[in-house]
Steps between C-alpha positions, in 0.01 A plus 500: 500500500853496643765314306800365684836520330757270658330563835478877452145635461491724194245781527583617148314193380214587735437828312380689808210677331710672233465413135823361365589472138838497337415752231706800615447817694323796348663840535408677821281805468688742729582471869839332465770484763315263735658338805366238738670311778444198717693324777658165413650263759375737773810719472564572132315775316420423137416799279371476144522816290404602150685770312384862490498468122175330395664355189747298711359150527727379780460491874770473763490287811734591787512312828670667797603353833437668839805723454361629170759322287376369165546121524316405181412696189350404167335661201197343333352567157132554582354343182690179586389496865214263581199692635558834329344434159177697550657803664412816312449771765706627790241356742525160329879514521492590869264208569718263297814614682335453839386150403841411361703618796268394782266225390689297245817437696508147633641450847623158597814337634790360303432144613200507262734528202559178304782267606820510295626144505875428479468308176301779330619808316200705619233486774219249448269618225130473553218649301644850557883485508713704739822636350778596744688822438802468278811401692321364808646167605294199594658497849411864566149455364443199725646692797249779441218242478607334828520836680130558426564864423213727417433506128332778310399453135343764278378516141797611290377434147215341314581142599698496824563608855840618626582361845710685758617407848690694769874457454740358759555845655130551561518854360475421130306286257624246251336348197441126536345445159194513278177304536316451173124500469271442205478810289 
């Protein structure tokens, strides 16, 4: 069952064959220091990595452009990341990372984002609100929507997707905002 969030299909709600609970991640039994990568937007390489130290419960996401420059980077606390709750072996973690970086990302275009009307302080809220990044103006948000830029959203917590789009230069990525989903 696909759920649509403000016009963006959310595969995290679909479950994709993995068991999801929000209970927390068990400690990995050896085999730490995993790394998986996947191509986003046909020209950006996203790489998710876990630490060499098995007790570290964070993973790092780095996205590089064609020139190899890091254009987006974030760190995620694994127990708080939707889809990683039942991970307790290195093989489970590798599978979860592959799912997270390649299957869960939602690709769409910015025109599918909710309208931000002049008289409103935020974009139209529906069942699953979209929150623009702090400091983004209504005019710029609406410009991005009208340009129908490619939009890439990925699970970034237990209840939301983070949405990125190529920046004006075409060599970087910028955060548009966060799409909530039921958690």
